N, C-alpha and C positions, 0 to 999 in steps of 0.2 A: 550571524552565520549566513552563508550564501546558499541558494537553492542549487540542487544538482539535478541531473536528468532523472525524471520520474518522481522526484521528491521536491515539491514546491512549497515555499514559505508563504503563509497567509498572515499578514499583520495589518489590520485596518483599525483605525481609531474609532470608527463608528460601528464596527461589527462586534458581536459578542464572542465570536470565535477567533482565537489566535493560536496558530500552531502550524503543522505540516500536513500536506495532502500528498498521498502516494497515488499515482495513477500509472497504469500499465495496460496496454492493449496488445493482445496476441491472438492471432487466428480468429478474428471476428468477435472476441470476448474482451470486455473492458473491466478492469478491476480498480476500485477506488476505495481508499481507507484514509480516514482523518486521524491525526495524532495531535491532540490538544495539549497545549502547554500546561493548562490547569490540571488535567488528569495525570500527566506524567511527571509533574513537578518542575517544569521549566523548559526553556527553549532547547538546551543541550540534550536533556534527557528524552524529550519527545523526538528530537532529531535522531538520536541513537536508536530509539524504538522503531522509527520509520525506516532507518537503514537496515536494521535487522530483519524487519518484515519484508523489505524489498529483496534482500538477498535470499530469504527463504522462498518468496514468491517466484523469483526467477529460477531457483533450483527445482521447484515443484513443476513449473511449466516446461522447463527444459527437457525433463524426462517423461513428459505426458504424451499419451497416445492421442492421435487425431483421427477422427472419423469424418470423412467427407470434408476435410480441411478445417474442422472445428473441434474444439475441446469437448471431451465427453462429460456427462453429468457427474461422473465420479471425480473428475479433475476439478470441476466447479465446486463440488462439496468439500474437497480437500482444501481449496483456497479459502472458502468461507470459514471452515474450521480454523485454519491458520490465522485468519483475521480476528476471529473471536478470542483466540489465545493472546494476540498481540496487545 
């Protein structure tokens, strides 16, 4: 499978981790979550989980309130909770 914007494939022969990395930066905040092939049961399943999390993350940040151009602590907690569930 090929990487898409904000969802990058990590496959290294010498590294212990193989899977997908979700990265997104908005309004001075960076969000990163890893989706391991081992945890999700394969490359396709970890990719699907990453895509679902990316869609949910974008939806959460789209409707989020900004204070002084930055995300509020409440928004950051919502994203952390979303990542825990993924």
